[in-house]
C-alpha positions in Angstrom: -21.3 20.0 -44.5 -18.0 20.0 -46.3 -15.7 20.2 -43.3 -16.2 19.0 -39.8 -13.8 18.8 -36.9 -13.5 18.0 -33.2 -11.4 20.7 -31.7 -9.6 21.1 -28.4 -10.2 24.8 -27.5 -8.3 26.5 -24.7 -7.9 30.2 -23.9 -5.0 30.6 -26.4 -5.1 27.5 -28.6 -7.4 25.8 -31.2 -6.2 22.3 -32.0 -7.9 19.8 -34.4 -8.3 16.4 -32.8 -10.2 14.8 -35.6 -11.1 16.1 -39.1 -13.4 15.3 -42.0 -12.5 17.4 -45.0 -14.4 17.2 -48.3 -13.8 20.8 -49.5 -10.0 20.9 -49.3 -10.0 23.2 -46.3 -6.5 22.0 -45.8 -6.5 21.3 -42.0 -5.5 17.9 -40.7 -5.7 16.3 -37.3 -3.1 18.0 -35.1 -3.3 21.2 -37.0 -4.0 24.5 -35.3 -5.8 27.7 -36.0 -5.5 31.0 -34.3 -8.2 30.8 -31.7 -9.0 34.5 -32.1 -9.7 33.9 -35.7 -12.5 31.3 -34.9 -15.9 31.5 -33.3 -15.0 28.7 -31.0 -13.3 31.1 -28.6 -16.6 32.9 -28.2 -18.4 29.6 -27.6 -15.8 28.7 -24.9 -16.6 32.0 -23.2 -20.4 31.7 -23.5 -20.9 27.9 -23.3 -23.6 28.1 -25.9 -23.8 26.6 -29.4 -23.6 28.8 -32.5 -25.7 27.9 -35.5 -25.7 29.9 -38.8 -27.8 28.9 -41.8 -26.7 31.7 -44.2 -23.9 34.1 -43.1 -25.0 36.8 -45.5 -28.5 36.8 -44.1 -27.5 36.5 -40.4 -27.7 39.8 -38.5 -25.3 38.7 -35.8 -22.5 37.2 -38.0 -22.9 39.0 -41.3 -20.0 41.2 -40.6 -18.0 38.8 -38.5 -14.4 38.3 -39.4 -14.4 34.5 -39.2 -16.8 33.7 -42.1 -14.9 36.2 -44.3 -11.5 34.7 -43.3 -12.5 31.1 -43.9 -15.0 31.5 -46.7 -18.1 29.7 -45.3 -21.8 30.5 -45.4 -23.2 27.8 -43.1 -21.7 27.0 -39.7 -22.6 25.0 -36.6 -20.5 24.5 -33.5 -21.6 23.0 -30.1 -19.5 22.8 -26.9 -18.1 19.5 -25.7 -18.2 19.2 -21.9 -15.9 16.7 -20.2 -16.7 16.2 -16.5 -18.7 19.4 -16.6 -15.8 21.4 -17.9 -15.4 22.9 -21.3 -13.1 20.7 -23.5 -13.7 22.0 -27.0 -16.2 22.0 -29.8 -17.7 19.8 -32.5 -18.0 22.2 -35.5 -18.8 22.1 -39.2 -18.7 24.6 -42.0 -19.6 24.7 -45.7 -19.2 27.4 -48.4 -22.9 26.9 -49.2 -25.9 27.9 -47.1 -27.6 25.0 -45.2 -30.7 24.6 -43.1 -29.0 24.0 -39.7 -31.3 25.8 -37.3 -33.7 23.0 -37.9 -34.3 21.4 -34.4 -33.3 17.9 -35.5 -29.9 19.0 -36.9 -28.9 21.0 -33.8 -30.1 18.1 -31.5 -28.1 15.6 -33.5 -24.9 17.7 -33.1 -25.6 17.9 -29.4 -25.9 14.2 -29.1 -22.7 13.7 -31.1 -20.9 16.1 -28.7 -22.1 14.1 -25.7 -21.0 10.9 -27.4 -17.5 12.4 -28.0 -17.3 13.5 -24.4 -18.2 9.9 -23.2 -15.6 8.5 -25.5 -12.9 10.9 -24.2 -13.9 10.0 -20.6 -13.6 6.3 -21.4 -10.2 6.7 -22.9 -9.0 8.7 -19.9 -10.2 6.1 -17.5 -8.6 3.3 -19.6 -5.3 5.3 -19.6 -5.5 5.7 -15.8 -6.2 2.0 -15.4 -3.2 1.0 -17.6 -1.0 3.4 -15.6 -2.2 1.9 -12.3 -1.6 -1.6 -13.6 1.9 -0.6 -14.7 2.5 0.9 -11.2 1.4 -2.3 -9.6 3.7 -4.4 -11.8 6.6 -2.1 -11.0 5.8 -2.3 -7.3 5.7 -6.1 -7.5 9.1 -6.1 -9.1 10.5 -3.7 -6.5 8.9 -5.8 -3.7 10.7 -9.0 -5.0 14.0 -7.1 -5.3 13.7 -5.7 -1.8 12.9 -9.1 -0.3 15.8 -10.6 -2.2 18.2 -8.0 -0.8 17.0 -8.6 2.7 16.9 -12.4 2.4 20.2 -12.9 0.5 22.4 -9.9 0.0 22.3 -8.8 3.7 22.2 -12.2 5.3 25.1 -13.7 3.4 27.8 -11.2 4.6 26.4 -11.4 8.1 26.7 -15.2 8.0 30.4 -14.7 6.9 31.0 -12.5 9.9 29.4 -15.0 12.2 31.5 -17.9 10.7 34.7 -15.9 11.1 33.9 -15.2 14.7 33.4 -18.9 15.4 36.7 -19.7 13.8 38.4 -17.0 15.9 37.0 -18.6 19.1 38.7 -21.8 18.2 42.1 -20.2 18.1 44.2 -19.1 21.2 43.1 -15.6 22.2 43.9 -13.3 25.1 41.1 -12.2 27.4 40.4 -9.0 25.6 40.2 -10.7 22.2 37.7 -13.2 23.6 35.5 -10.4 24.9 35.6 -8.7 21.5 34.6 -11.9 19.7 31.7 -12.3 22.2 30.6 -8.8 21.5 30.8 -9.5 17.8 28.6 -12.5 18.2 26.0 -10.5 20.1 26.0 -7.8 17.4 25.6 -10.5 14.7 22.6 -11.9 16.6 21.0 -8.5 17.0 21.5 -7.7 13.3 20.1 -11.0 12.2 17.0 -10.3 14.3 16.6 -6.9 12.7 16.9 -8.4 9.3 14.3 -11.0 10.1 11.9 -8.4 11.4 12.3 -6.1 8.4 11.9 -9.1 6.1 8.7 -10.0 7.9 7.6 -6.3 7.4 8.4 -6.5 3.7 6.5 -9.7 3.2 3.6 -8.6 5.4 3.1 -5.1 4.0 4.3 -5.6 0.4 3.5 -9.2 -0.1 -0.1 -9.3 1.1 0.2 -10.2 4.8 1.4 -13.0 6.9 0.4 -16.6 6.0 0.4 -19.3 8.7 1.5 -22.7 7.5 -0.6 -24.6 9.9 -0.1 -28.3 10.8 -0.6 -30.4 13.9 2.1 -29.4 16.4 2.2 -32.2 19.2 5.4 -30.7 20.6 4.3 -27.1 20.6 4.6 -26.8 24.4 8.2 -28.0 24.2 9.0 -25.5 21.4 7.6 -22.6 23.5 9.5 -23.8 26.5 12.7 -23.8 24.4 12.0 -20.1 23.6 11.9 -19.3 27.3 15.1 -21.2 27.9 17.0 -19.4 25.1 15.9 -16.0 26.5 16.9 -17.0 30.0 20.4 -17.6 28.6 20.4 -14.3 26.7 19.3 -12.5 29.9 21.0 -14.3 32.7 20.3 -11.5 35.2 16.6 -11.5 34.6 14.0 -14.0 35.9 11.4 -15.6 33.6 8.7 -17.7 35.2 6.9 -20.0 32.7 4.0 -22.3 33.0 3.1 -23.8 29.6 0.6 -26.7 29.7 -1.2 -27.8 26.5 -3.4 -30.9 26.8 -4.2 -31.1 23.1 -2.5 -31.1 19.7 -2.6 -27.6 18.4 -3.0 -27.0 14.7 -0.8 -24.0 14.1 2.4 -22.7 12.6 4.7 -23.7 15.5 7.6 -21.6 14.2 5.5 -18.5 14.0 4.0 -19.0 17.5 7.5 -19.4 18.9 8.4 -16.2 17.2 5.4 -14.4 18.7 6.3 -15.6 22.2 9.9 -14.6 21.7 8.9 -11.1 20.6 6.5 -10.7 23.6 9.1 -11.9 26.1 11.8 -9.7 24.6 9.4 -6.7 24.8 8.7 -7.5 28.5 12.4 -7.8 29.3 13.1 -4.5 27.5 10.3 -2.4 29.0 9.5 -4.2 32.2 10.9 -3.7 35.7 14.3 -5.4 36.1 13.5 -6.3 39.7 10.3 -8.3 38.9 10.0 -11.5 37.0 8.5 -11.8 33.5 5.6 -14.3 33.7 4.7 -16.6 30.8 1.5 -18.6 30.8 0.2 -21.0 28.2 -3.1 -22.9 28.5 -6.0 -24.2 26.5 -9.2 -22.8 27.9 -12.2 -24.4 26.3 -11.5 -24.4 22.6 -9.0 -21.4 22.7 -5.3 -21.4 23.1 -4.3 -18.6 25.5 -0.7 -17.5 25.6 0.2 -14.5 27.7 3.3 -12.6 28.8 3.2 -10.2 31.8 5.7 -7.8 33.4 5.7 -5.2 36.1 6.8 -1.7 35.5 5.4 1.6 34.3 2.0 1.2 32.5 1.7 1.9 28.8 0.2 5.3 28.3 -3.4 5.1 27.1 -2.7 7.4 24.1 0.1 5.0 22.9 -2.1 1.8 23.0 -4.0 2.7 19.9 -0.8 2.5 17.8 1.0 -0.1 19.8 0.7 -2.8 17.2 1.7 -0.6 14.3 5.2 -0.9 12.8 7.8 1.6 13.9 5.7 2.7 16.8 8.3 2.2 19.5 9.3 5.8 19.6 5.8 6.7 20.5 5.8 4.4 23.5 9.4 4.8 24.7 11.0 7.8 22.9 14.5 6.9 24.0 14.3 3.2 23.3 16.4 1.8 20.5 15.2 -0.6 17.8 12.7 -0.6 14.9 9.6 -1.3 17.0 8.5 -4.2 14.7 8.2 -6.9 17.3 4.7 -6.2 18.5 3.4 -5.6 15.0 4.9 -8.9 13.9 3.3 -10.7 16.9 -0.1 -9.1 16.1 0.2 -10.2 12.4 1.0 -13.8 13.5 -2.1 -13.8 15.8 -4.2 -12.5 12.9 -2.8 -15.2 10.5 -4.0 -17.8 13.0 -7.5 -16.2 13.2 -6.7 -15.0 16.7 -6.2 -11.8 18.6 -3.4 -10.2 20.5 -4.6 -7.9 23.3 -2.9 -5.8 25.9 -3.9 -4.7 29.4 -1.7 -2.3 31.3 -2.0 -0.7 34.7 0.2 0.2 37.7 0.4 -3.5 38.7 1.3 -5.2 35.4 1.3 -5.0 31.6 0.0 -8.2 30.0 -0.1 -9.2 26.3 -2.4 -12.1 25.6 -2.8 -14.2 22.4 -6.2 -15.9 22.1 -6.4 -18.3 19.2 -9.5 -20.5 18.5 -8.5 -24.1 18.0 -9.5 -26.2 15.1 -11.2 -29.5 16.0 -9.1 -30.8 18.8 -8.2 -34.3 20.0 -6.7 -35.6 23.2 -3.0 -36.2 23.2 -0.4 -37.6 25.5 2.1 -34.8 26.2 5.7 -35.9 25.4 7.6 -36.7 28.5 10.3 -34.3 29.6 
């Protein structure tokens, strides 16, 4: 056949995707024909191949306008189906008659059409994969920029405000000015906490999750007691009862466990009854570290518990409560990073959050003297 083409055929367009021209037909890849002037439009409608050995002897196409327009006597065109949908045709023409209705020729064209469809599918999947890879690279760059903004661009001006407040407190101030500086320090502390929580969210969600930098922590009990002391100072009107007794060296990320305990106690102080103490208990039971925080007050609704450890879920539990609702999510992620669990029980008597963390091979240790 003197001319062959792979054509993209739509309702109103015929576009040559690839061309082999040995009869100077004059059409190149990217060229177009009026779809109504071709037989391919009819093939699109019927979904069936058209094969003509000799136009002048073919009863169906002897008077057809297409052979007369383009000057061919032999013609074959088979549909190309991509994902079951009509894409276009593989067609060939020649000004001379040819024996195309031979079964082998038609079968060969059908196989070629299937091969072309497979190639088009592979190219589309490759293009989607490349686009997805590009999206992942852009997301990684955005993640790094976002974490940099949180870790540097927001913390630095906050540190400047904190330093300015400390300098002001060293200068003579009247009573109202002292109160304003104290309020400024409290606001700086809250903002720093929010930044830390959002930074943890960014690293956890965008950076692949929390990673615990575990090491032997012989003074873990002291670190956890220090968290309790700091919160007692921050909430002088509230009572926090703590009993933390660890008789082994715990292999863990001590800084993260202290953060977990701080988040749980802060949550209990925020949502618990102001007239009842918050109870903190830390023990090693068998080969498991158990750290729990309990408070009295209204129980957590059953419907809210399923989303309690998801970020930004505070509005679901306490609609009027301010804050981002990241504390419990961060605590749960810290537990997971230690191969542990964070569970909650809540009824009319108390709400209790409990970390259970399996210990790595333990050894006896002398607890540092107070």
